[in-house]
TORSE-605618 format. One record per residue (C-alpha): x, z, y; residue number from 1. Coordinates in steps of 0.02 Angstrom, whole numbers, plus 50000, padded with zeros to 5 digits. Example, Ala and Ser with C-alpha at 12.3 -4.5 7.8 and 13.67 -1.06 7.14 Angstrom:
<atoms>
50615:50390:49775:1 $
50684:50357:49947:2 $
</atoms>
This chain:
<atoms>
52879:45705:54889:1 $
52819:45586:54753:2 $
52725:45422:54766:3 $
52607:45341:54641:4 $
52560:45160:54610:5 $
52542:45173:54419:6 $
52358:45212:54432:7 $
52260:45248:54591:8 $
52377:45243:54741:9 $
52423:45421:54791:10 $
52546:45543:54867:11 $
52607:45709:54796:12 $
52623:45837:54936:13 $
52707:45970:54829:14 $
52544:46046:54767:15 $
52421:45908:54724:16 $
52399:45721:54716:17 $
52312:45654:54871:18 $
52222:45487:54876:19 $
52201:45377:55030:20 $
52016:45359:55068:21 $
52013:45203:55179:22 $
52037:45036:55092:23 $
52154:44949:55216:24 $
52260:45107:55236:25 $
52274:45116:55046:26 $
52325:44934:55037:27 $
52456:44962:55173:28 $
52528:45112:55081:29 $
52533:45013:54920:30 $
52629:44871:55002:31 $
52752:44994:55080:32 $
52778:45080:54911:33 $
52813:44913:54828:34 $
52949:44878:54958:35 $
53036:45047:54981:36 $
53172:45055:55113:37 $
53138:44878:55172:38 $
53090:44824:55347:39 $
52919:44744:55335:40 $
52883:44634:55486:41 $
52721:44668:55579:42 $
52676:44483:55573:43 $
52701:44478:55384:44 $
52601:44638:55358:45 $
52455:44573:55460:46 $
52456:44409:55365:47 $
52467:44500:55197:48 $
52335:44634:55231:49 $
52207:44509:55292:50 $
52263:44364:55179:51 $
52303:44255:55329:52 $
52132:44274:55413:53 $
52140:44437:55509:54 $
52036:44474:55663:55 $
52114:44460:55838:56 $
52133:44649:55837:57 $
52232:44651:55674:58 $
52393:44704:55759:59 $
52309:44855:55839:60 $
52222:44898:55677:61 $
52389:44895:55585:62 $
52463:45019:55709:63 $
52308:45130:55687:64 $
52327:45127:55497:65 $
52509:45178:55513:66 $
52458:45322:55626:67 $
52326:45379:55500:68 $
52450:45371:55356:69 $
52573:45476:55454:70 $
52437:45606:55477:71 $
52407:45607:55289:72 $
52593:45632:55256:73 $
52600:45786:55366:74 $
52777:45853:55386:75 $
52839:45703:55287:76 $
52772:45583:55420:77 $
52950:45534:55469:78 $
52964:45443:55303:79 $
52854:45305:55377:80 $
52965:45237:55514:81 $
52933:45116:55656:82 $
53074:44995:55686:83 $
53085:44859:55821:84 $
52989:44725:55726:85 $
52890:44821:55597:86 $
52889:44972:55481:87 $
52981:45040:55332:88 $
52950:45180:55207:89 $
53100:45287:55163:90 $
53086:45336:54979:91 $
53212:45353:54838:92 $
53190:45278:54664:93 $
53162:45450:54586:94 $
53015:45480:54703:95 $
52925:45319:54656:96 $
52835:45319:54489:97 $
52854:45131:54463:98 $
53040:45136:54498:99 $
53064:45283:54379:100 $
52959:45191:54250:101 $
53073:45040:54263:102 $
53226:45148:54236:103 $
53151:45233:54083:104 $
53092:45067:54009:105 $
53268:44999:54023:106 $
53340:45157:53942:107 $
53215:45148:53801:108 $
53239:44964:53760:109 $
53428:44986:53768:110 $
53420:45132:53647:111 $
53311:45033:53527:112 $
53431:44887:53525:113 $
53578:45004:53500:114 $
53497:45077:53343:115 $
53440:45244:53415:116 $
53248:45249:53399:117 $
53240:45436:53435:118 $
53318:45413:53605:119 $
53208:45261:53631:120 $
53054:45363:53587:121 $
53098:45499:53713:122 $
53129:45378:53856:123 $
52977:45269:53822:124 $
52861:45418:53799:125 $
52915:45485:53968:126 $
52890:45311:54043:127 $
52712:45293:53975:128 $
52669:45469:54037:129 $
52693:45410:54216:130 $
52537:45300:54204:131 $
52365:45360:54259:132 $
52265:45201:54239:133 $
52295:45018:54283:134 $
52429:44988:54415:135 $
52363:44995:54594:136 $
52193:45033:54517:137 $
52107:45057:54685:138 $
52211:44930:54785:139 $
52194:44767:54687:140 $
52133:44668:54835:141 $
52254:44551:54921:142 $
52353:44421:54821:143 $
52519:44511:54842:144 $
52445:44671:54769:145 $
52357:44581:54628:146 $
52520:44498:54579:147 $
52617:44662:54587:148 $
52483:44748:54482:149 $
52490:44608:54354:150 $
52678:44626:54338:151 $
52672:44815:54320:152 $
52530:44809:54193:153 $
52628:44685:54090:154 $
52780:44799:54093:155 $
52667:44940:54032:156 $
52613:44831:53885:157 $
52796:44796:53844:158 $
52835:44983:53854:159 $
52690:45033:53740:160 $
52737:44900:53614:161 $
52918:44957:53616:162 $
52864:45139:53598:163 $
52754:45097:53448:164 $
52900:45007:53367:165 $
53014:45157:53397:166 $
52882:45278:53331:167 $
52871:45177:53170:168 $
53060:45180:53157:169 $
53064:45371:53164:170 $
52922:45389:53038:171 $
52776:45425:53155:172 $
52651:45285:53113:173 $
52497:45389:53161:174 $
52565:45411:53338:175 $
52605:45226:53346:176 $
52426:45184:53298:177 $
52359:45266:53456:178 $
52449:45137:53561:179 $
52430:44987:53445:180 $
52242:44996:53425:181 $
52221:44994:53614:182 $
52352:44858:53637:183 $
52273:44737:53514:184 $
52104:44766:53592:185 $
52167:44740:53770:186 $
52299:44606:53733:187 $
52237:44510:53580:188 $
52361:44368:53608:189 $
52517:44474:53577:190 $
52573:44438:53400:191 $
52701:44578:53397:192 $
52566:44709:53428:193 $
52462:44644:53281:194 $
52614:44647:53167:195 $
52653:44827:53214:196 $
52469:44877:53196:197 $
52460:44808:53019:198 $
52621:44897:52973:199 $
52565:45064:53050:200 $
52395:45057:52961:201 $
52480:45024:52796:202 $
52602:45168:52819:203 $
52463:45294:52854:204 $
52377:45241:52693:205 $
52247:45125:52767:206 $
52290:44968:52669:207 $
52114:44897:52679:208 $
52112:44919:52869:209 $
52281:44834:52880:210 $
52215:44683:52785:211 $
52055:44684:52890:212 $
52162:44683:53047:213 $
52244:44522:52988:214 $
52072:44444:52957:215 $
52016:44493:53134:216 $
52174:44416:53204:217 $
52152:44257:53100:218 $
51972:44232:53155:219 $
52011:44268:53338:220 $
52159:44151:53348:221 $
52077:44007:53254:222 $
51916:44023:53356:223 $
51994:44051:53527:224 $
52161:43962:53515:225 $
52135:43838:53375:226 $
52295:43895:53287:227 $
52338:44004:53139:228 $
52449:44159:53147:229 $
52635:44131:53135:230 $
52733:44118:52973:231 $
52801:44295:53002:232 $
52624:44368:53010:233 $
52565:44268:52860:234 $
52716:44331:52764:235 $
52675:44511:52811:236 $
52497:44483:52752:237 $
52559:44425:52582:238 $
52674:44574:52568:239 $
52528:44690:52608:240 $
52425:44608:52471:241 $
52571:44631:52351:242 $
52603:44813:52404:243 $
52785:44770:52440:244 $
52879:44938:52425:245 $
52992:44895:52571:246 $
52843:44908:52689:247 $
52839:45098:52669:248 $
53026:45119:52692:249 $
53075:45195:52857:250 $
53251:45141:52912:251 $
53378:45281:52913:252 $
53417:45335:53089:253 $
53605:45343:53090:254 $
53735:45354:53226:255 $
53694:45269:53390:256 $
53851:45164:53394:257 $
53813:44981:53362:258 $
53911:44884:53232:259 $
54066:44797:53294:260 $
53986:44626:53290:261 $
53811:44681:53351:262 $
53729:44637:53516:263 $
53775:44757:53655:264 $
53663:44770:53807:265 $
53780:44751:53956:266 $
53740:44841:54119:267 $
53877:44775:54232:268 $
53794:44773:54402:269 $
53896:44861:54536:270 $
53807:44988:54645:271 $
53696:44909:54775:272 $
53720:44947:54961:273 $
53620:45107:54993:274 $
53560:45060:55168:275 $
53506:44881:55139:276 $
53425:44805:55293:277 $
53322:44651:55325:278 $
53327:44481:55240:279 $
53140:44499:55208:280 $
53111:44311:55221:281 $
53251:44270:55099:282 $
53194:44404:54975:283 $
53016:44338:54985:284 $
53078:44161:54952:285 $
53184:44215:54805:286 $
53047:44323:54731:287 $
52923:44181:54743:288 $
53036:44066:54644:289 $
53065:44194:54505:290 $
52897:44149:54430:291 $
52941:43967:54401:292 $
52944:43909:54220:293 $
53040:43777:54126:294 $
53219:43838:54119:295 $
53353:43951:54185:296 $
53321:44004:54364:297 $
53478:43984:54469:298 $
53498:44038:54650:299 $
53649:43990:54754:300 $
53668:44109:54901:301 $
53787:44029:55027:302 $
53853:44075:55197:303 $
54006:44113:55299:304 $
54124:44257:55264:305 $
54050:44428:55300:306 $
53869:44369:55314:307 $
53809:44480:55170:308 $
53795:44363:55021:309 $
53853:44489:54891:310 $
53750:44626:54971:311 $
53591:44523:54957:312 $
53630:44466:54780:313 $
53658:44644:54718:314 $
53505:44709:54810:315 $
53397:44577:54729:316 $
53480:44603:54559:317 $
53443:44789:54558:318 $
53267:44755:54619:319 $
53225:44640:54472:320 $
53339:44717:54338:321 $
53191:44794:54245:322 $
53122:44618:54217:323 $
53280:44574:54118:324 $
53288:44707:53982:325 $
53422:44616:53880:326 $
53553:44661:54009:327 $
53645:44614:54166:328 $
53814:44529:54180:329 $
53922:44528:54337:330 $
54089:44449:54379:331 $
54188:44424:54539:332 $
54256:44249:54519:333 $
54382:44277:54659:334 $
54347:44105:54733:335 $
54431:44154:54896:336 $
54557:44282:54836:337 $
54695:44307:54967:338 $
54827:44294:54831:339 $
54755:44128:54773:340 $
54718:44196:54598:341 $
54549:44113:54571:342 $
54472:44168:54407:343 $
54455:44029:54279:344 $
54291:43996:54189:345 $
54376:44041:54025:346 $
54430:44211:54092:347 $
54253:44248:54151:348 $
54178:44193:53984:349 $
54300:44301:53887:350 $
54246:44451:53988:351 $
54061:44413:53962:352 $
54081:44390:53774:353 $
54174:44555:53762:354 $
54037:44641:53862:355 $
53906:44571:53743:356 $
53992:44650:53592:357 $
54088:44501:53524:358 $
54248:44561:53437:359 $
54407:44483:53510:360 $
54447:44396:53346:361 $
54278:44305:53352:362 $
54301:44235:53528:363 $
54350:44050:53516:364 $
54502:43982:53604:365 $
54434:43830:53697:366 $
54322:43837:53852:367 $
54187:43727:53774:368 $
54179:43834:53617:369 $
54171:43994:53719:370 $
54031:43923:53826:371 $
53935:43870:53669:372 $
53949:44044:53593:373 $
53896:44123:53758:374 $
53742:44012:53768:375 $
53700:44051:53587:376 $
53709:44238:53617:377 $
53593:44225:53768:378 $
53469:44110:53683:379 $
53297:44190:53675:380 $
53349:44337:53784:381 $
53307:44386:53962:382 $
53473:44410:54049:383 $
53522:44430:54231:384 $
53690:44352:54274:385 $
53776:44377:54442:386 $
53920:44259:54479:387 $
53995:44325:54639:388 $
54117:44238:54756:389 $
54120:44071:54666:390 $
54239:43936:54724:391 $
54151:43778:54664:392 $
54019:43710:54545:393 $
54147:43670:54410:394 $
54197:43853:54399:395 $
54015:43908:54384:396 $
53939:43780:54265:397 $
54012:43848:54099:398 $
53942:44020:54143:399 $
53761:43962:54152:400 $
53645:44012:54009:401 $
53564:43868:53919:402 $
53391:43935:53876:403 $
53240:43990:53979:404 $
53213:44171:54026:405 $
53375:44205:54119:406 $
53409:44226:54304:407 $
53577:44177:54381:408 $
53628:44230:54557:409 $
53780:44139:54625:410 $
53865:44180:54791:411 $
53993:44070:54875:412 $
54068:44029:55043:413 $
54069:43848:54988:414 $
53919:43735:54980:415 $
53890:43717:54793:416 $
53783:43562:54811:417 $
53834:43506:54636:418 $
53735:43649:54558:419 $
53584:43602:54662:420 $
53594:43418:54618:421 $
53641:43428:54434:422 $
53580:43599:54376:423 $
53421:43624:54477:424 $
53487:43773:54574:425 $
53389:43837:54723:426 $
53501:43845:54878:427 $
53481:43989:55000:428 $
53590:43988:55156:429 $
53618:44154:55243:430 $
53638:44155:55432:431 $
53680:44297:55550:432 $
53560:44443:55557:433 $
53418:44430:55684:434 $
53443:44553:55827:435 $
53304:44666:55763:436 $
53385:44681:55591:437 $
53557:44706:55668:438 $
53484:44847:55773:439 $
53407:44925:55618:440 $
53571:44913:55521:441 $
53659:45014:55655:442 $
53516:45139:55662:443 $
53515:45163:55474:444 $
53703:45189:55470:445 $
53731:45301:55622:446 $
53560:45375:55658:447 $
53404:45317:55748:448 $
53421:45449:55885:449 $
53600:45400:55926:450 $
53554:45216:55937:451 $
53401:45253:56043:452 $
53508:45356:56162:453 $
53621:45210:56212:454 $
53518:45051:56203:455 $
53631:44954:56320:456 $
53787:44992:56218:457 $
53696:44948:56058:458 $
53646:44779:56128:459 $
53826:44749:56181:460 $
53890:44794:56007:461 $
53765:44677:55926:462 $
53817:44536:56042:463 $
54004:44564:56023:464 $
53995:44571:55833:465 $
53897:44407:55834:466 $
53768:44494:55722:467 $
53887:44470:55575:468 $
53840:44604:55445:469 $
54021:44643:55397:470 $
54070:44669:55580:471 $
53917:44776:55613:472 $
53953:44880:55459:473 $
54133:44912:55514:474 $
54079:44965:55688:475 $
53944:45076:55613:476 $
54074:45157:55498:477 $
54187:45189:55648:478 $
54042:45265:55745:479 $
53991:45374:55597:480 $
54170:45433:55573:481 $
54179:45483:55757:482 $
54007:45555:55794:483 $
54062:45618:55965:484 $
54121:45447:56025:485 $
53998:45368:56147:486 $
53937:45202:56082:487 $
53982:45132:56253:488 $
54165:45162:56210:489 $
54151:45060:56052:490 $
54060:44923:56147:491 $
54200:44919:56277:492 $
54331:44900:56139:493 $
54238:44751:56069:494 $
54223:44673:56243:495 $
54412:44678:56264:496 $
54484:44527:56173:497 $
54646:44623:56142:498 $
54557:44768:56053:499 $
54418:44671:55968:500 $
54505:44639:55802:501 $
54573:44818:55796:502 $
54394:44880:55815:503 $
54339:44768:55672:504 $
54470:44829:55547:505 $
54429:44944:55403:506 $
54542:45037:55282:507 $
54558:44893:55157:508 $
54573:44703:55169:509 $
54392:44679:55119:510 $
54335:44776:55273:511 $
54447:44686:55398:512 $
54347:44546:55479:513 $
54496:44440:55528:514 $
54572:44457:55354:515 $
54409:44411:55269:516 $
54391:44258:55380:517 $
54570:44208:55339:518 $
54529:44198:55154:519 $
54410:44054:55190:520 $
54531:43970:55311:521 $
54672:43969:55184:522 $
54573:43859:55066:523 $
54562:43717:55193:524 $
54665:43558:55191:525 $
54788:43537:55335:526 $
54674:43416:55428:527 $
54520:43525:55416:528 $
54622:43678:55463:529 $
54684:43595:55623:530 $
54508:43539:55668:531 $
54446:43717:55644:532 $
54583:43782:55760:533 $
54543:43653:55894:534 $
54357:43691:55886:535 $
54404:43865:55948:536 $
54449:43783:56114:537 $
54271:43720:56138:538 $
54157:43831:56246:539 $
54004:43812:56132:540 $
53870:43849:56089:541 $
53877:43693:55978:542 $
53964:43526:55971:543 $
53917:43348:55925:544 $
54021:43240:55809:545 $
54082:43124:55950:546 $
54134:43274:56054:547 $
54227:43348:55905:548 $
54311:43181:55876:549 $
54369:43176:56058:550 $
54431:43355:56049:551 $
54535:43316:55895:552 $
54587:43141:55951:553 $
54513:43064:55794:554 $
54396:42921:55758:555 $
54226:42966:55690:556 $
54279:42894:55521:557 $
54430:43011:55516:558 $
54329:43158:55579:559 $
54181:43160:55459:560 $
54274:43214:55299:561 $
54351:43360:55396:562 $
54182:43414:55465:563 $
54109:43402:55290:564 $
54248:43513:55222:565 $
54217:43644:55355:566 $
54029:43644:55324:567 $
54054:43658:55135:568 $
54165:43810:55168:569 $
54032:43883:55284:570 $
54159:43893:55424:571 $
54046:43775:55520:572 $
53859:43746:55511:573 $
53770:43581:55541:574 $
53619:43667:55616:575 $
53545:43503:55679:576 $
53585:43327:55619:577 $
53753:43284:55694:578 $
53773:43450:55786:579 $
53887:43589:55727:580 $
53913:43771:55772:581 $
53995:43932:55716:582 $
53965:44110:55771:583 $
54065:44194:55909:584 $
54183:44290:55794:585 $
54230:44130:55703:586 $
54255:44048:55873:587 $
54368:44191:55927:588 $
54464:44181:55763:589 $
54485:43992:55781:590 $
54544:44014:55960:591 $
54672:44145:55904:592 $
54736:44024:55773:593 $
54748:43885:55902:594 $
54850:43994:56019:595 $
54964:44047:55875:596 $
54987:43879:55788:597 $
54951:43738:55911:598 $
55084:43700:56044:599 $
55034:43723:56225:600 $
55042:43537:56266:601 $
54936:43500:56111:602 $
54804:43625:56165:603 $
54797:43557:56341:604 $
54785:43378:56280:605 $
54639:43425:56167:606 $
54548:43514:56309:607 $
54571:43366:56425:608 $
54506:43246:56293:609 $
54353:43357:56273:610 $
54325:43362:56463:611 $
54344:43173:56471:612 $
54215:43155:56334:613 $
54085:43259:56424:614 $
54121:43189:56598:615 $
54114:43006:56549:616 $
53964:43032:56434:617 $
53870:43129:56568:618 $
53914:42998:56700:619 $
53844:42859:56589:620 $
53687:42960:56554:621 $
53664:42998:56738:622 $
53672:42813:56782:623 $
53526:42784:56662:624 $
53423:42924:56739:625 $
53454:42862:56918:626 $
53542:42695:56920:627 $
53529:42678:57111:628 $
53614:42843:57149:629 $
53779:42835:57245:630 $
53927:42832:57128:631 $
54085:42936:57119:632 $
54254:42874:57054:633 $
54317:42941:56887:634 $
54490:42932:56811:635 $
54486:42829:56648:636 $
54470:42934:56489:637 $
54625:42976:56389:638 $
54669:42890:56227:639 $
54572:42962:56080:640 $
54413:43001:56179:641 $
54251:42948:56096:642 $
54114:42943:56231:643 $
53931:42944:56182:644 $
53847:42774:56166:645 $
53677:42784:56252:646 $
53560:42635:56249:647 $
53422:42678:56371:648 $
53337:42806:56483:649 $
53258:42903:56340:650 $
53422:42921:56247:651 $
53506:42980:56407:652 $
53371:43111:56437:653 $
53381:43167:56254:654 $
53571:43180:56266:655 $
53563:43288:56423:656 $
53432:43398:56340:657 $
53536:43422:56184:658 $
53699:43452:56281:659 $
53627:43555:56423:660 $
53699:43724:56368:661 $
53865:43643:56320:662 $
53881:43555:56488:663 $
53845:43715:56584:664 $
53979:43805:56483:665 $
54100:43661:56506:666 $
54081:43668:56696:667 $
54125:43853:56689:668 $
54272:43822:56572:669 $
54340:43682:56682:670 $
54322:43787:56840:671 $
54404:43937:56758:672 $
54551:43842:56684:673 $
54609:43747:56838:674 $
54528:43581:56793:675 $
54441:43575:56962:676 $
54410:43388:56972:677 $
54317:43395:56807:678 $
54217:43546:56868:679 $
54143:43469:57026:680 $
54119:43297:56947:681 $
54028:43369:56796:682 $
53918:43471:56913:683 $
53879:43312:57009:684 $
53823:43219:56851:685 $
53702:43359:56805:686 $
53603:43349:56968:687 $
53457:43231:56925:688 $
53430:43307:56753:689 $
53427:43489:56810:690 $
53317:43447:56960:691 $
53188:43350:56861:692 $
53182:43477:56722:693 $
53160:43619:56847:694 $
53319:43713:56799:695 $
53354:43761:56979:696 $
53447:43924:56946:697 $
53566:43830:56830:698 $
53579:43693:56961:699 $
53634:43822:57089:700 $
53761:43899:56969:701 $
53842:43733:56924:702 $
53844:43669:57102:703 $
53923:43830:57165:704 $
54059:43813:57033:705 $
54078:43630:57084:706 $
54088:43676:57269:707 $
54223:43806:57236:708 $
54320:43682:57131:709 $
54306:43543:57260:710 $
54371:43663:57393:711 $
54521:43709:57287:712 $
54572:43526:57274:713 $
54520:43491:57456:714 $
54400:43353:57403:715 $
54281:43333:57551:716 $
54154:43214:57470:717 $
54140:43333:57323:718 $
54110:43477:57442:719 $
53979:43379:57539:720 $
53886:43330:57380:721 $
53886:43510:57319:722 $
53820:43575:57485:723 $
53674:43454:57494:724 $
53625:43488:57313:725 $
53639:43676:57341:726 $
53524:43654:57490:727 $
53397:43560:57383:728 $
53404:43687:57242:729 $
53385:43838:57357:730 $
53239:43754:57445:731 $
53151:43728:57278:732 $
53161:43915:57250:733 $
53099:43955:57426:734 $
53268:44020:57486:735 $
53260:43926:57650:736 $
53394:44019:57748:737 $
53524:43978:57616:738 $
53458:43801:57604:739 $
53477:43777:57793:740 $
53656:43842:57787:741 $
53706:43720:57650:742 $
53620:43574:57738:743 $
53717:43610:57897:744 $
53880:43609:57800:745 $
53832:43446:57711:746 $
53783:43366:57878:747 $
53950:43415:57954:748 $
54053:43349:57808:749 $
53957:43184:57790:750 $
53974:43155:57978:751 $
54160:43189:57967:752 $
54174:43068:57820:753 $
54064:42934:57900:754 $
53960:42935:57741:755 $
53794:42854:57792:756 $
53697:42873:57630:757 $
53757:43051:57609:758 $
53703:43086:57787:759 $
53535:43005:57752:760 $
53512:43109:57594:761 $
53544:43266:57696:762 $
53402:43216:57813:763 $
53290:43182:57661:764 $
53326:43357:57595:765 $
53304:43439:57765:766 $
53138:43350:57784:767 $
53078:43410:57614:768 $
53124:43589:57658:769 $
53035:43576:57826:770 $
52882:43507:57737:771 $
52883:43652:57614:772 $
52875:43769:57763:773 $
52730:43674:57842:774 $
52834:43595:57982:775 $
52769:43420:57946:776 $
52817:43337:58112:777 $
52995:43402:58093:778 $
52995:43339:57913:779 $
52934:43168:57972:780 $
53072:43159:58105:781 $
53209:43201:57979:782 $
53144:43072:57856:783 $
53130:42936:57991:784 $
53314:42966:58031:785 $
53353:42950:57845:786 $
53259:42784:57839:787 $
53359:42717:57986:788 $
53522:42765:57902:789 $
53470:42686:57737:790 $
53419:42526:57828:791 $
53588:42520:57914:792 $
53677:42545:57749:793 $
53569:42415:57660:794 $
53517:42545:57530:795 $
53348:42487:57459:796 $
53327:42636:57343:797 $
53353:42756:57488:798 $
53230:42657:57595:799 $
53096:42669:57459:800 $
53124:42855:57442:801 $
53113:42881:57630:802 $
52955:42776:57647:803 $
52870:42879:57512:804 $
52916:43041:57598:805 $
52859:42973:57766:806 $
52693:42931:57685:807 $
52677:43110:57622:808 $
52709:43188:57792:809 $
52587:43065:57873:810 $
52454:43128:57753:811 $
52490:43307:57806:812 $
52472:43254:57988:813 $
52305:43166:57954:814 $
52364:42983:57961:815 $
52301:42932:57789:816 $
52288:42744:57811:817 $
52464:42736:57884:818 $
52521:42835:57734:819 $
52446:42706:57616:820 $
52539:42568:57708:821 $
52705:42662:57689:822 $
52672:42693:57505:823 $
52633:42509:57474:824 $
52797:42461:57558:825 $
52886:42590:57450:826 $
52805:42524:57291:827 $
52859:42347:57335:828 $
53039:42406:57350:829 $
53024:42507:57188:830 $
52964:42354:57096:831 $
53108:42254:57167:832 $
53241:42377:57110:833 $
53153:42449:56957:834 $
53166:42630:57016:835 $
53055:42732:56899:836 $
53084:42909:56963:837 $
53034:42881:57145:838 $
52902:42756:57087:839 $
52811:42905:57008:840 $
52825:43005:57168:841 $
52752:42862:57269:842 $
52601:42843:57154:843 $
52572:43030:57178:844 $
52581:43013:57368:845 $
52464:42863:57364:846 $
52340:42964:57260:847 $
52337:43101:57392:848 $
52305:42975:57531:849 $
52157:42900:57437:850 $
52090:43073:57397:851 $
52092:43123:57581:852 $
51997:42965:57623:853 $
51864:43005:57491:854 $
51921:42868:57371:855 $
51917:42990:57226:856 $
51918:42868:57079:857 $
52064:42773:57157:858 $
52151:42939:57180:859 $
52122:42985:56996:860 $
52191:42816:56941:861 $
52346:42838:57049:862 $
52374:43016:56984:863 $
52372:42950:56806:864 $
52496:42813:56854:865 $
52610:42949:56923:866 $
52590:43058:56769:867 $
52638:42918:56650:868 $
52799:42889:56745:869 $
52838:43074:56767:870 $
52818:43106:56581:871 $
52928:42958:56541:872 $
53064:43021:56657:873 $
53051:43204:56607:874 $
53008:43259:56785:875 $
52925:43424:56739:876 $
52900:43494:56914:877 $
52823:43327:56968:878 $
52704:43330:56820:879 $
52645:43505:56866:880 $
52614:43456:57048:881 $
52520:43298:56998:882 $
52415:43388:56867:883 $
52370:43523:56993:884 $
52312:43393:57119:885 $
52222:43293:56985:886 $
52127:43450:56938:887 $
52076:43472:57120:888 $
52007:43295:57127:889 $
51911:43316:56964:890 $
51841:43478:57034:891 $
51785:43388:57191:892 $
51690:43254:57093:893 $
51608:43385:56981:894 $
51704:43354:56818:895 $
51743:43537:56785:896 $
51805:43516:56606:897 $
51934:43387:56659:898 $
51983:43497:56807:899 $
52014:43649:56697:900 $
52113:43545:56573:901 $
52226:43474:56710:902 $
52253:43645:56790:903 $
52293:43724:56622:904 $
52424:43591:56586:905 $
52498:43619:56759:906 $
52501:43807:56733:907 $
52589:43790:56566:908 $
52730:43693:56648:909 $
52743:43807:56801:910 $
52750:43961:56690:911 $
52891:43882:56590:912 $
52983:43847:56754:913 $
52944:44022:56824:914 $
52883:43928:56977:915 $
52804:44027:57121:916 $
52656:43907:57125:917 $
52600:43966:56952:918 $
52496:44110:57021:919 $
52404:43993:57139:920 $
52353:43878:56996:921 $
52311:44028:56886:922 $
52193:44091:57020:923 $
52103:43923:57027:924 $
52089:43916:56840:925 $
52024:44094:56833:926 $
51892:44057:56964:927 $
51835:43904:56867:928 $
51835:43997:56701:929 $
51830:44188:56706:930 $
51885:44193:56523:931 $
52051:44107:56562:932 $
52206:44212:56572:933 $
</atoms>
């Protein structure tokens, strides 16, 4: 199987070249051929094929084109593979004419520089023979293809020019003329081609034509460019006029060994990883920046240990090597060597100078002198330099070329911000592989069929390896070595904390995940190292700076330099301003270090400081969300705790939103580690936030953990609170039997405790559940009992809440005017106490009462009052209910556009909450607009 892009796009089926008749199919094949072995995302392909303006059916059309191409490929159809997020074409370099051309061009230019024009002629002749017209001749449509064609055509020009030069050197000027006459006609701005043309014409005895060629060049350049030919061309013209004998002398082709002090083209790149997967976005970003002008292009590829920095750098280096014909340099700077033997800049420069043909006796002694000689040698050349595993910017800077035309790829576990700031480097941070690319990596290494046969085990492996490329590669190697092992067995080993590191160990230190991580850890200062260990005690998924300060028992001023050191070393990522995370394997490694090196009492003190931080911060935030809620009593925080400072309601809501996943994990950690008081109290603080945001399943989970914890410490108020909240949460999900059971338990406990407001709240919840089931008189009775209890306790907030609910049930029973009176009494109390959350609910109830009485404009005004408050408080379920009712009122008064808009907004929220009412609203919206979905 052979593939062509150097000319019309085509495929060799073993007998003949086949073209692709349909334009879009041809463009798709061309794009695949230009990215062999790479996963091309469907989204990217659609955007590229239709230049960002594809039809709605573009995704289906793409799948159809792939199907048609597979039909064209016949029994080679499996070369075009479907992977979870896109497609890839499996093809080797020898099968692709443009890849083979690049190899031959490099061989030819190397041979020419090494003084062997015969070898250069052979390689370059073979390279030119691969061409059958302009690159992508029938697929120059979309910008990405036009750019690729331009690059390939330019390489063809370079090859033909180099071949003509080699042909002149071996005494074949007539053959050189065939290329040079076409080159100067097609590329009249290339001075080198004109020089070679004049020389070739002279050597075949056409002196007059050679002089005429100079005149054509002179007229063209002065007319079109306003400049005269260079001094070199003018000198050649004078020598032609003088019949300089040296012009007819063909250099003797001697041995191919270059002189001891001559330039040597270094080809130092290590072999690239054969099954490279993913990183399409990063490769696209890097490739886009390669075209920038004005100096040396420097990329700094950073990331944590094992994330694939070197793999990406070498993949990109091999991909663009043909664009840097003067050679490629590579060095491992050993920035994180386990033995601590970091390579010095002088050692690296000495190796580079040797590789470039500099005799040892000519290499200067001092670093500055070596760097100056190195820059001089690279001046005017196109070189690719890979500086792998760098420690810091100081180590790298002397190794940077000084002139335009070179590309430098630097990899490091440290954040080399100095190169970005002072040297104009482009930073590129590598994160963990996306799940789709992790899946493909395993499939490419151990077989697509094997992966497809155990999807559950594959998902478990991807999760347990944290999508870290090194870890995935080790597991894949183990699976490939033991083809009869079920993948489920490997997944089980990774799930067992005792076996995990053994399963992630290869046959050398570089393929042992824990060892590789340790190389980064050993570079840390003592303070940063201890902080890293303590962070392993945190449940994740991320941590704020104040929480980290509490965990470590440090002030924020003491903490920040240590956080900065960890982020520079890529052992921690500041993924949001002030929020830090690391992947699960780093967390497990940090936890292992904490168990091994931190004393038990130190670990427990750190955990308790962390729990104090979250409990006291959450308690303060909860007071801002519902300042009239009954309080619980907390133990003062330990010394060294840095609680969050929250100024107002919005900050409290934002804090709960940012910390939601952390708080849920912290409740689990507290409940599982015997810190039961923390567990039920944290669950208690989360109640208003989870309820208003509609996270009822999470509310149930945390309250159940809180209930179990309160039982273990025999804390009756904690148990009662958990039961009543579990009843509320189950009722929201329509699980009324469970809700009833929890309400009965809460009622019993509050009665036993003599807790009036708790008892009243139980009646409020029971009334709401009865109302949900359509038992409005029962709901009214429960709520009236709650009002009596709140009055007896002197609880104004509870009275306002009860009056609002009474108004709602009165509406359901047809007593609309009485409902308005109750709502007005509730609003008066809300204004007195400044209660925003129930104030919104009361405006909503008042709107319904007016709507039932036919006061539609008043109802609309009240709905909008409710919405403003609900949006301010983050009450998502309340917003959906109000928007749904507002849409009904608009529909009643004939404003169908406003009705549809309100219903659509309600539906969006209900779908996000997975609320059972979503289908009801969707049906109304569909009836009002058959095109809605």
